[in-house]
C-alpha angles and dihedrals in degrees: 000000000000114000115232107229118218119256110240099213098184093050093045093050091046093051091051091049093049091056096043095085093060103034117093116240117232110263095250092048091049089053090051090049091054090050094050094047090049092047093049096046090050089050090049093053096046093041091056086075095054132082098270093043092047091049090052091048091051088054091046091060089074096049131100119264122255143158102273120100126234103210115236093024141068090241122122118189142176113278095257092050095044089052090053097047096041092045092056090048091049092057096036097093100041092237098109121114125272137206110212102197094054098033091232138129097219101176099058090055105034102040096051089047094047093044093050094049091041089058090044092058101027095247124185122244091252091053090052092049093050091046091050092051089051090049091053090049092054099038095051096043090051090053092049094045092050090054101260104212095023089048089051092050089054088059099259120120116230090191090068098035094050092039097060092055093045092050092045095051093045089051092046090053092054090047090055099245121183122217094272092055092046089055090054091044091057089058094048090050090049091055090054098043112120144131134137130200097246086104088087088078092059104102094192099058091232101112089042091057089050093048098043099040122351099055098044092043091052094043093047093051091046091051090053094048091049091054091043088057089061104264115155127218150151115321100199107046092146095044113032130085112291101020135177096253095049091050096054101029116018088187093054119129103218093201088069087073092067101028112130096000109170092014104054112047112196093205086067089054094052124104123234104207119239092197121053091231142092115304097242090056096055100084095051090055093045090051096050092047091048092052092048096049097034094054099033093247127157120216088246089061092063120100098173140004121200120186121185113201135167113285091237090055091046091057089058101045110027122094093359123157095223114086095217092052102042106093096194089055093046094051090048091047090054089052092052101039100028088220139056126212138153094277101053096037091055097043105110091189090067089067088074096038106127092222092052092045090052090051091049089062087064093053126086124182114199118199111217124207091187097058111088111267091229092053118111091191134113140199107222125192130179134190120202126221089250093056104261120137130208133173141178139184118229113200100155115035120209109279097034118120089257092051105028127186116234127235093269092053093048091048090048091052092049089048091053089054100046108026093082087058104036104025125244099282096048092043091054092051091046092054094045092052094049092048086062095042092132089069094056113105097199122015091209086076088068095062094104089061091067100049119107091194 
């Protein structure tokens, strides 16, 4: 009888991470990495002007100077502080990417961390892209292994838990860690993993940006710098007794953390949002737009809109005070404006616009306990003022891996985010340069792109 040897998860993950800096990404994965870095950096720049970004910048004014840029400002901070501030800005406008299976927003954590450490060491664009892809692999697998939606229902936040590991491993790659150091890094990240879902009661979206992005980005970078300084630690945090996974999810299957490494790239399974709004609101908007365009309807033709969405999603996006999170408001806004972009979805004054309020009376959101909790879909039905009825089911919103946006759409979204800040000519050049990030020899040379001066 052949003995089945145990799988050493920590060692396997560390060995994969140590090789990631030198192994070529498949062409399609490299393209996805460019898209996600572009999308996140655009979110970071636009988010620096919103409440969470402004709060982070106010905090940054008291911090020590360093070499890492804070986009949209003249500030340069230490890597840990730049990761915090830029992470909060990246999640401030709810346009950052999202990974459904793990219930994480990988980009707003991993890209600020990788960019800060990349500037710290003078990394090439290709090194940053490979580090980011590694960070997505680790972040998303942590979220899945911890139980993602079940973990969330227990009051823990997989966005933050997965994010700290993703940020740490991306940073470790850029710092040139070998497998032994990655094993230690996993333990230092585990000690800093935290995040609870009380953020939902923050009506200003500031604590949420800290929990989802700023905190895990900072903690991950700090963990990597601590290990780089020579600190020793536990080498089997995912395997020993006790171990991180057992503590937070006794039903966890540790092998899920390393399943498909090198064959299944999580960055290719991550959604780039079409709409600059909260994830659970996306399908309702996709559905309404599809019904309008598919049946030749004008918004003025619509008497009622009814969107049925998972009950868990409804708790996040119904009745919210923030315009870019409130699904009833967003559906009404699409009826009134016939388009949604960064400007109108983030305009709080539109929540009291009489025309939008009148349209909201035509909108009904129905929470469903029968739709899967991890679904991001919606069933959308409209009735017209002349009595016609149309409906559609949205299972894969635009921007998901099953319904991807193309390069032109991703560039157009980035342009919508940054043109008001940079102007059309500079925004176009900014996007073009980041779409060829793998050809940049030192990302520090791109600093002028991020200045608003």
